[in-house]
C-alpha positions in Angstrom: 116.9 111.2 63.2 114.9 107.7 63.9 116.4 104.6 63.4 115.7 101.4 61.2 114.2 98.0 62.8 115.6 95.0 60.7 113.3 92.4 61.2 114.8 89.7 63.1 114.3 87.0 60.8 116.0 88.3 58.3 118.9 87.1 59.8 118.2 83.2 59.6 117.7 83.5 56.1 120.8 85.4 55.4 122.5 82.8 57.3 120.8 80.1 55.5 121.7 81.7 52.2 125.0 82.0 53.6 125.5 78.6 54.2 123.7 77.2 50.4 127.0 79.5 48.9 129.6 77.9 51.3 127.9 74.3 50.1 128.4 75.5 46.4 131.9 76.2 47.3 132.6 72.9 48.6 130.7 71.1 45.6 133.0 73.1 43.2 136.0 71.9 45.2 135.0 68.5 45.0 133.7 68.2 41.8 136.4 70.4 39.7 139.2 67.9 40.3 137.2 65.3 40.1 135.8 65.6 37.0 137.8 67.9 35.4 140.7 65.8 34.0 137.6 63.4 32.5 137.6 63.8 28.6 134.0 63.3 28.6 133.4 66.5 30.7 133.7 68.5 28.3 131.8 66.6 25.1 128.0 68.1 25.2 127.3 64.4 24.0 128.0 62.7 27.1 125.1 62.9 29.3 124.7 64.0 33.1 123.7 60.3 33.5 126.6 59.0 32.2 129.4 61.7 34.2 127.3 61.2 37.4 128.4 57.2 36.8 132.1 58.7 36.7 131.8 61.2 39.9 132.3 59.2 43.0 129.7 58.8 45.4 131.5 62.1 48.3 131.7 64.1 45.5 127.9 63.8 43.9 126.8 64.1 47.5 127.7 67.4 47.4 125.9 68.4 44.6 123.2 67.0 45.9 122.3 68.6 48.8 123.3 71.8 46.4 120.6 70.9 45.0 118.8 70.2 48.7 118.8 73.4 49.5 117.7 74.9 46.7 113.9 73.1 46.9 112.4 73.0 50.2 114.5 76.1 51.3 113.0 78.4 49.5 110.2 77.8 50.9 111.4 78.7 54.2 112.8 82.0 52.5 109.0 82.9 51.7 107.0 81.9 54.6 109.6 83.6 56.9 109.9 86.7 54.9 105.9 86.5 55.2 106.1 86.0 59.1 109.2 89.5 59.0 106.6 91.6 57.2 103.4 90.3 59.2 104.4 90.6 62.8 106.8 93.6 61.6 107.5 96.0 65.3 105.9 92.3 67.1 107.5 90.4 69.9 108.3 87.5 67.2 110.5 84.9 69.8 108.6 81.7 68.7 109.0 82.7 64.8 112.4 83.1 65.6 113.2 80.2 67.2 111.6 78.2 64.4 113.4 80.3 61.5 116.6 79.5 63.5 115.7 75.4 64.3 114.9 75.2 60.8 117.9 76.9 59.7 120.0 74.8 62.5 118.3 71.2 61.0 119.6 71.8 57.5 123.1 72.8 58.7 122.7 69.5 60.4 121.2 67.8 57.5 124.0 69.1 55.0 126.4 68.0 57.0 125.0 64.2 57.3 125.2 64.3 53.3 128.1 66.0 52.1 130.2 63.7 54.9 128.7 60.4 55.2 125.5 60.3 54.1 123.9 58.0 56.7 120.6 57.9 55.1 118.3 57.2 57.8 119.2 59.9 60.1 119.9 62.2 57.3 116.1 61.3 56.9 114.3 62.0 60.9 116.5 65.5 60.1 114.7 66.4 56.4 111.9 65.0 58.9 112.0 67.3 61.7 113.2 70.5 59.6 110.0 69.8 57.5 107.7 69.7 60.7 109.4 73.0 62.1 108.4 74.4 58.6 105.0 72.8 58.6 105.0 75.1 62.2 106.0 77.8 60.5 103.1 78.2 57.5 100.9 77.2 60.0 101.6 80.3 61.9 101.9 82.8 59.0 98.7 81.2 57.8 96.9 81.8 60.8 98.0 85.4 60.2 97.2 85.9 56.9 93.4 83.9 57.5 
């Protein structure tokens, strides 16, 4: 009986997806109490922008971060899966390191944005994660082309 080989690049993918779920729960835990009492929150003619104005910034940050985790990380998922498939069965220590660095930088970005939202620091961490993703993309392109 042979054992199934699970590509190690799946682990950071699963961790980042799990982190996104944690941020979603954190968003709900802060947003529902903050806007649930507003009469306008159930009015279908009340715009998102108007509701946002009535929501405290520290609550909006969680929603903003949740949206961020549904943007650039989708590229990460695609590239990491491409690398996992292309390098299946090979030593992919560099790809793993890059993937875990990307996940770590996105978690750091989330913690900065969801707590104090220090924009210059958040931007530096975002730029770092973008560079890591670019390196992963170049590595995937080198295999594909």
